C-alpha positions in Angstrom: 120.1 -138.4 -68.2 118.4 -139.2 -65.0 120.6 -138.8 -62.0 120.4 -140.7 -58.8 122.5 -141.1 -55.7 125.1 -143.2 -57.6 126.0 -140.4 -60.1 128.3 -141.7 -62.8 128.7 -145.2 -61.4 126.9 -146.9 -64.4 129.3 -145.1 -66.7 132.3 -146.1 -64.6 131.1 -149.7 -64.7 130.8 -149.7 -68.5 134.3 -148.2 -68.9 135.7 -150.8 -66.4 134.0 -153.6 -68.4 135.5 -152.3 -71.7 139.0 -152.3 -70.1 138.6 -155.8 -68.7 137.5 -156.9 -72.2 140.5 -155.2 -73.8 142.7 -156.9 -71.2 141.3 -160.3 -72.2 141.1 -159.8 -75.9 143.8 -157.3 -77.1 142.8 -155.1 -80.0 144.8 -155.5 -83.3 147.5 -153.0 -84.0 146.3 -149.8 -85.7 142.7 -150.5 -85.1 140.4 -147.8 -83.6 140.4 -149.7 -80.3 143.2 -149.6 -77.9 145.9 -147.1 -76.8 147.4 -145.2 -79.7 150.6 -143.1 -79.6 153.7 -142.8 -81.7 155.7 -144.7 -79.1 153.0 -147.4 -78.8 152.7 -148.2 -82.5 156.4 -148.5 -83.2 156.3 -152.3 -83.3 154.4 -155.3 -82.1 156.3 -155.4 -78.8 155.6 -151.8 -77.8 152.0 -152.2 -78.9 151.4 -155.2 -76.7 153.2 -153.6 -73.7 151.1 -150.4 -74.1 147.8 -152.2 -74.4 148.6 -154.4 -71.4 149.7 -151.5 -69.2 146.9 -149.1 -70.4 144.2 -151.7 -69.7 145.6 -152.8 -66.3 146.0 -149.2 -65.2 142.5 -148.3 -66.4 141.0 -151.3 -64.5 142.7 -150.1 -61.3 141.6 -146.4 -61.7 138.1 -147.1 -62.7 137.6 -149.7 -60.0 138.5 -146.9 -57.5 136.1 -144.5 -59.2 133.3 -147.1 -59.3 133.8 -148.0 -55.6 133.8 -144.3 -54.7 130.6 -143.6 -56.6 128.8 -146.7 -55.2 130.1 -145.9 -51.7 128.6 -142.4 -52.0 125.3 -143.7 -53.2 125.0 -146.5 -50.6 126.1 -144.4 -47.6 124.7 -141.1 -48.8 128.1 -139.4 -48.8 127.1 -136.1 -50.4 130.5 -135.1 -51.9 131.0 -138.6 -53.5 127.6 -138.2 -55.1 128.5 -135.0 -56.9 128.3 -135.4 -60.7 130.8 -132.5 -61.0 133.3 -134.2 -58.8 132.9 -137.5 -60.6 133.3 -135.9 -64.0 136.5 -134.1 -62.9 137.8 -137.4 -61.5 137.0 -139.1 -64.8 138.9 -136.5 -66.7 141.9 -136.6 -64.4 141.9 -140.4 -64.5 142.0 -140.5 -68.3 144.8 -137.9 -68.3 146.7 -139.8 -65.6 146.2 -143.1 -67.5 147.7 -141.6 -70.7 150.7 -140.0 -68.9 151.5 -143.1 -66.9 151.4 -145.3 -70.1 153.7 -143.0 -72.0 156.0 -142.8 -69.0 156.2 -146.6 -68.8 156.7 -146.9 -72.5 159.6 -144.4 -72.3 161.1 -146.3 -69.4 160.7 -149.8 -70.9 161.7 -148.9 -74.5 164.2 -146.0 -74.3 165.0 -144.2 -77.6 168.7 -144.7 -77.4 169.5 -148.0 -75.7 172.9 -148.0 -74.0 175.5 -150.3 -75.6 176.2 -153.5 -73.7 179.8 -154.2 -73.0 
């Protein structure tokens, strides 16, 4: 892979396009596409919520990563051009995206719903 001043910006752009596509056209439940966890595949409601949140959060995170990579390439900011830094940011972003989605699922669909009086 040839590297240039923009580092992983093309990869970030492709991932961003994928998440925008998933936001527009939600994958079917239990397909290989989309966010899969025990909590997410409980029912159709949790599936839709998880897909919506995961895609929106991914769009936000990867927009920031793409802007950082492009900024580093355009303005010759050395530390933003680092492939290692961008790869670490990518890994952390994916972990953060999964953790945040699970947290929101747990908050939105608690295991034991309190009884309404």
